[in-house]
DOZALUM-631268 format. One record per residue: x negated, y, z of N, C-alpha, C in turn. Coordinates in pm, whole numbers, plus 50000, padded with zeros to 5 digits. Each point is the difference from the previous one (the first is absolute). Layout:
% DOZALUM-631268
XYZXYZXYZ...
END
This chain:
% DOZALUM-631268
758333122369733498805001150083500395004550140499544992850101500385003550135499285012750047500425005150114499495012550055498484999750014499365011249965498555000850010499565001050146498824994850028499415001550133499335013850009499685004150123499325012750020498655000549931499254989050005498684999749936500125001049848501034993649945500215001249855500335014349961500845006750079500355014049971498785009150012499194997850103498815008350017499024998149885499884987549953499134997349885500525007249876501294999749978500615006749885499805015150008500035005550122499845014450016498655004949946498974991550005498725004549946500105002249849500814992049932500235002549858500685013449980500925003550089500675013049992498975011250017499054998150091498995010250025499015001749888499364988849958498945001449898500575003049863501284996849977500605002749869500115015049973500015008250106499985014549980498705004149931498884994050041498725002949935499974994449858500614988249981500074994249865500745009449906501115005950049500765009449917499155012149965499205004750095499115011349971499014996549890499414987950010498994996049901500614997749863501314997049996500664997549871500595012649939500195010450080500695011949949499215012850026500005004650124499465013250032498495000849976499254990050046498535000849993499505000649855500454991049908499525001249862500365013349935501235004750024500425012849940499185011550058499865000150132499225010550067498554999949953499414987849993498614999049956499845005049856500914995849912499895004249859500155015149988500905005950076500165014549995498745007150048499414994950111498785006150054498834998149903499824987649952498864997049912500095007549869501195000249940500165007049873499885015050018500375004850121499805014250030498545003750012499144989750024498555002350010499284996449870500764997549894499384998249870499984986149943500474989750074500034986449947501154998649901499804992049897501084997249906500994990250063501184998749940501024990850051499484985649998499334996149889499484986349990498924997550104499105009950022498924998250097500534999350143501015008050032500564999650136500684986550026500694994649898500594986650013498924989550018498925001249922498914990350009499325000550137499725011950051499345001150131500874994350111501325002249992500904994350100500024984849988499914994849879499924985549979498744994350062498875007149981498744995150056500025000050153500625010350059500125000450146500844988350049501094997049930500864988750037499244986849987499154999049898499194988049983499014998350115499375011150042499054999450112500694995450128501235004650023500774995750117500164985050002500404994449889500294985749996498734991650012498885005049948498744992850015499584999750147500085011550068499645000750141500914991150085501305000249970500954991750075499714985249977499594996649878499694986049968498774995150075499015008750016498784996350071500274998450150500775009350056500235000050144501014989550045501024997549917501124991650041499654986350053499304991649924499734986450047499154999550126498985008650009499124999950117500775003950125500745011049993500765004450116501164990650030500544993749895501064990350021499524988150080498774995649973499434988850074499825003650147499605012450028499865004550138501375001050067500985005549927501325002550056500754987250034499664988749937500684987550032499644994750137498925005150061499644995950134501015005650101500224992850105501005003850100499735014050055501025008549991499915013450055499405010549910499624996549876499325009449912500935006649898501094993149961500795004749886500595013950023500615002250114500645013050025499015011550006498894999150073499085011550004499375003349865499674989849919499415002949869501055006649910501234994950007501115006149926500175014750041499965002750131500195013650050498915009449950498774995249991498895008249950500225004449856500424990749916500225003349858501225009149985501074997150075501175008549994499645014250042499225001350109499605013250048499165007549899499104992849933499185006449896500865005049885500974991949960500895003949891500835012350034500605000050120500835011350041499165012750017498794998550056499105011450015499595005549864499704991149906499645004449865501165007149931501224994950022501195006549942500115014350053499805001750130500065013550059498895008949944498804994149976498855007849952500185004749856500924994049926500285004649863500535014349999500445004750115500525013650010498885010549998498754995850012498885009550004499825006849864499675012849998499815007349873498624997249940499904989749919498714996049941500134999149848498874998249932500004998349855500504986349958500134998049869500634987749951499154987650030498695001249997499154988450027500064996150148499965009850089500124997250143501384994350032501015005249934501364994850020500064985249964499364996349890499984985949961499274991650103498915005450059499274992750103500874997250122500785010150044500904998150114501104990049964500495000949878501034990749953499484985650005498774997949957499414986550005499934995150144499565008450093499924996350141501384996150055501005008349971501354997350050500574987149943499774997949872500614988249937499284987150037498705000750027499294988350051500574996150136500305010150084500634997250128501354993349982500795005249907501314994049971499864985849949499144998049900499834986649942499484990150104499045004550081499464991250103501054995950102500855009450038501054996750098500954989449947500234999949869500934990349942499474985850006498684998349997499434986550014500484993650129499995007650108500394994750131501505000350019500645010249945501465000950009500664988149928499544997049879500564988649927499794987050076498834998450059499714987750074500834999050128500485011350052500855000050119501364993549976500384998649874501304994049968500144986250062498924992349999500044986550059500135000550152499635011250062500085001550146501385004450047500725007449916501245006450047501264992649960499914990249908501204993149956499714985349975501024992649960499864985749975499944997549850499544988049963499774997049859501275000749917501154996450059501245000149923500545014249978499375010050063500485013849988499005009349931498874994649955498965009049946500465007449875500754993349909500475006849880500885011950036500944997850092500955010450035499325011550076499144996850098499345010550078499035007949911499264993049915499105006749907500775009549908501134995349948500825008449911500585011950074500454997950124500535011150079498915010350029498764995450018498915009550022499875009649884499924994749879499905008749883501255008549984501204993850021501255007149979500125012250092499814997950131500115011150094498855009849984498874995049952498905009249969500385009649890500664994949897500435008649890500985010650046501054995850069501055009650037499525009150112499204994550094499525008250110499055010949956499204997149897499045009949952500685011949934501284998549965500735011149937500165011850095500064997250132500225010850097498845010049998498744995650025498905009849992499785005349859500354991849898499805004649863500935011549965501284998850040500955010949975499575012650074499574998350126499505011550075498775006149931499164991449942498805004949930500385008249878500994995249923500455007349882500545013850040500785000250109500565012650048498905009750044498954994550064498895008550044499255005849881499854992049894499295004849881500835010049920501294996849983500855008149911500685011750071500284998450130500755010450072499255004950125498704997650005499235003450118500015014750035500195008649900499965014450028501155004350091501084992250003501145003650084499714998150148498974992050032499624998150141498605005750025499595008949911498725006950019498784992549954500194989649915498874992249949499845002749851498835005049961499705001649858499624986849938499535000349874499664987749930498944991750069498865006250037498904992650060500354995150140500675008650080500384995950135501114989549996500835000649898501034989749983499394986449975498964999649915499334987349973499274995050124499435009150078499344996150124501004993550094501205005850010501044994550086500454986349950500024998049869500424987149943499064988850046498705002249989499034989750039500054997250150500145010550081500074998150144501284992850041501125003449936501284993550030499934985149972499464996249885499954985949963499024992150085498915006350041499054993450091500664997250135500755009850051500694998250127501064989149991500774999949892501034989849978499374986150001498914998549928499294987149991499594995250139499425009050079499544996350134501174996250091501045008150002501124997550091500734987049968500124996649872500674987649962499164987650033498725002150029499114988850033500004996950150500365009650082499934998450145500774987850051501254997449955500714988150050499264986949973499394998749882499264987849969498784998650089499305010950024498834999550087500374996050143501195003750043500454996650134500454985550013500704994849896500654986850015499234988449941499055002549910499374989049928499174991150092500174986949983499204989950068499474990349897498724997650002499364991149902500254985450038500954993949932500384986150029499084990349926499665003549875499164991249916498575005250004499074991950049498615004650014499074988050012498715003149988498974990050031499315004750127499574990550082499375003550127498665007149977499725009650088498785007749991498844992250063498884999549931498834993250054499005010050056498764995550009498985008750058499415010049902500124997249871499435008949897501085003149897500915009550031501155002549913499645004149858498965008349982499665004549865499464988449917499054992350057499454988549928501084989849968500874997350097501074990549978500975004849893500225013249994500895005649898499454997549860498695002149983499414997649868500004985049965499834991650100500074985649975501404996049954501025005550067501374996849961500315005949864499425011649971500225006449871499494991249887498824994250017499484991049897500884987649989500594995750113500914988749997501275003149923500495012350012501205004049925499734999649850498815004749960499654999649857500064985749948499434990550076500034985949958501444994749996500795003650102501364994850007500875005549888499825012949966500775005949890499644993149869498724997149980499574993349878500574985849990500084993150112500494986249999501524999249986500725009650059501464999949993500425007049871500324992149899500255005849867501265008649997500964997150085501215008150003499675014250046499225001050108499595013250048499105006949899499064992449943499055005849905500705005949879500894992249936500675005049880500975011350031500634999250119500905010950037499215013050016498874999750070499205012050020499505005749867499634991249909499555004649869501145006749923501194994050006501165006149935500335013450065499975000150133500295012050077499025011249963498754996349979498965009549958500475008349880500604993449904500395007049877501335007350013501064992950044501305006749993500175010950104499444998250120500165010650101499075011749970498914997549928499145010749952500815009749914500794994349910500875008349917501035007750081500584993450101501015006450085499395012050074498844998050064499385010850077499505011349911499554996549880499565010549907501185008849961501154994049978501205007849967500395008950117499944994650122500325008050119499055011950012498704997649983498995010550017500045010549890500294995849878499785008849886501275004749929501194996450051501255003549931500165015049982499775007850105500205014449987498925006549914498764995150009498945005549913500344997649854500474987849970500364996849862501215008349956501015000950087501195007849965499665014649974499075005450079499595014049980499255001649868499184990049965499255000649875500915000049877501144992950007500904999349884501075010850004499865009550095500835011949998501225000050089500104990750097501154999850089499795010750107500995008950024499855010650101499794994550140499285007650086499694995550135501244996650080501045008449990501234997550078500634986749961500034997049870500564987249953499174988350052498685001650002499124989250048500314996650145500075010250085500214997550143501404994750029501015005749934501374995750027500274986049944499404996849885500184986649944499364989550090498865003250059499354990450090500714999350135500705010550038500874999150118501144990349971500565000849880501044990449959499464985850004498734998249962499394986650005500094994350141499705008050101500044995350138501424996050041500985008049959501394997250037500494987249935499704998249872500444988049927499254987750049498725001750035499194988650044500504994150131500665008150082500504995250131500974988149984501125001649930500894988549987499424988849915499185003549901499434989649913499034991150076499225005850092499084992050081500774990250089501065005050064500824991350084500664989249916500465003749879500624990349911499034988749964498755003549970499014989749969499794990750119500015005550122499874991750119501174990550015501215004749969501194991550007499974989149894499565003949879499914990249892498994989150031498945003850074498964990350034500534989150093501115002850072500624989850084500704989349918500395003849877500824991149919499284994349879498875005849964499274995249883498515000450029499224993949914498554999450018499385013949985499205004150099499345012949995499075001449882499424988849954499125000549885500715004749874501264995749982500775004449884500235015150004500255005250120500225014450014498735007949971498854994650041498725006749970499775000249849500244988749934499814999449854500915010049929501255000650044500975009349941499545014450015499445003350116499525013650026498795003549913499104990349981498835002449914500455003549858500954992449948500515002749865500705013649994500695003550108500645013150006498985011349988498874998650070498955010149993499375000649861499884988649935499434999849864500865008449906501314998650010500925007949916499885014850035499895003250128499885014050044498775006749939498874993050003498765005749947500115002549849500554990549929500155001549855500915011849965501045002150082500885011449976499315013250034499154999850107499345012350045499055005749895499444991449915499045004649900500615010449906501304998749973500655009249906500785011050070499925000750133500795009850076499555014249970500975009149982499685014049977501055009550056501104994850053501085008550051500224997350149500525010150069500234998850144500994988850032501054998249918500994989750030499384986149993498974998449915499344987049991499204997150127499405010550057499284998150127500984996250111501175006150002501034996550097500424985349985500194995849875500394986249973498934990350047498755003149969498914991350043499874999750152500265011250066499945000550146501004990350061501204999449944501024990750049499574985649974499474997349880499584986349966498874995350091499045008850026498914996550093500554997050138500995008050044500594998250132500654986350016500554994749893500664987050007499014989150038498795000749946499044989150017498915002550104499735012650032498815003450079499984993450137501065001950077500034994150134500044985049998500774994449907500144985549992498694992949971499255005149901498784993049961498945001150110499975011150073499025001450108500404991550121501285000750038500464992750118499924984849980500434995249884500004985549976498584994749983499105008149944498604995849990499404998550139500295009550088499484999550137500544987750075501304997449988500584988650072499594986749937499834999849867499534987949931498624996150054499135010150014498654997450048500014995950147500885006450079500104996650142500334985250019500804994649910500424986050012498884990049971499095003549912499044990049953498655000650071499845009350097498725001350069500114995250144498874996550064500014996650144500365012350083501034999050083500515011750074498965005850097499194991350064499055004950099498835007449935499884999249868498925006949929500575010049901501165005550034500735008449905499235012749962499335006650096499275012349967498844997349905499304988750021498924996249908500534998449858501104992549989500564997449868500575012649938500625008650083500545012449944498895009749961498814998350056498855007649951499724996449854500094987249968499824995749861501205003849915501164999850060501215004549931499815014449952499365008250084499745013849962498935001249892499024990850001499015000149892500684997549867500834989849996500654996349874501195008949968500485007450101501155008649979499625014649998500075006350118499705014450007498565002849959499094991150036498605001949964499754998649851500884992549932499824998249857500545011749920500775008950065500655010949927499015009849938498724998850036499015008849936499954997449850500304987549959499904996849858501035007749919501255000450049501055006949927499765015049995499675006150114499785014550000498745003849924498954991650011498775002749926500244998649850500744989449962500314997849859500845011549945500995004550079500855011049955499185012849986499135002850100499205012149996499035000249883499304988849977499024999349891500695001049864501124992749984500715000349872500575014049973500435006850106500545013549983498915009749955498814999150062498925009049961499494997149859499874987249967499474996349869500955003549886501304998150025500985002449894500595014050006499875006750117500615013150016501494999450026500544987950025501444998450023500254989550108500895003150094500344990650107500784988049947500625001349884500844989149946499174987449973498775001949958499144988549973499774991950127499675007050109499764993150127501234993050052501165006549989501254993950047500314987449919499775000549870500264988449915499164987950037498755002550043499114989050037500484992650124500835006450083500514993450121500864987849966500544999649881500824988449960499194987150003498695001049975499144988150004499914994350141500045008850101499934995450139501234991850037501175004649958501234992850034500124986949923499554999949875500034987649922499104989450063498785004150038499074990650063500544995250134500575009250078500554996450131501114989849990500865001549900501114990649982499494985949970499064999049907499484986949960499274993150115499245007750077499254994150112500944996250115501075007650020500954996450105500714986949966500304997849875500594987349957499054988550033498725002449982499004989850032499964997250151500145010750080500024998450146501194991750045501145002249939501204992650039499884985249970499244996649898499864985949961498904993150080499165007850070498894994250074500524992750125499264989950042500374992350121498845000050099
END
């Protein structure tokens, strides 16, 4: 792969920035919330369920907002400012998590912050068509996830030190957690500045006299076009299922690990290992995509996740969580990066934000099903293992539907 351009590097840096918040949502936030909620009288199963419901609400809100705002953002000059608004909301919400509030208010702030994060990704993903060429989308997309994984380790390690060793610099437990949220919010913002400075919207539709009305008209046109293009339709349906499982695992891994008795330190350090291992694996998937069909790599990753879920159902020891963390790391970046670049190839470039709004409905917006299913099954059965086991159905359905998408013309 030849040398990256400045715009490609700036685009990748946003993955480095927002991945710090992703690490918080996968590690520190669930553990912190469960400790706070259980300290206020909630059972372990109920705290897991409430966190699942909050995650479901995030994805529903992101699904509703994504397509509408995507249609507006495709107009000339709109993509960057709308992206900046969502990024700002997410970073501000991350900082606000430092406030000393009860568990329900904490969940409300978490929902606000994560809606900002999810919304920003609708426009960030669509920017891929603006910053690079079609023959490089697999590699640039993979590098985004890869550097996001390794870059997020820097604020995460500092966060662990603040939580575990904060007293050495005059920070107690509560002030240490406050510093963690503020540090990650600042990191997210600073890593976004280069993209805000350099980004130019190359792919767009011309702005008319009534931008809002025209956006809704184009939105209805996208719905018709997605229905008519069977390749896009079947891919989005497949994506709905398999990426739902992926995001549910990302959101709920530490809650599940805590429920089956894995110590907090093991949970955080194992997920730090996930980021380190995911870095070379994401780049490797990008390199493999140059030599083989990306669809085969996506199918292989779906099957890998199916095996991971089936193994997780019987997990009860810390070493098993470490093993699963490594296995997830092998596939996580690849399946996300290749799905994003696969979709980038099959959609009209000038309407990328509109289409990525639907991508978020079928992807991030669909993740409410997995978290809601896990939360309900956990409460009804009294065990997180039941909910984790049901995730295998999502990967099985996703694999079969993706095969159908590949055969569509």
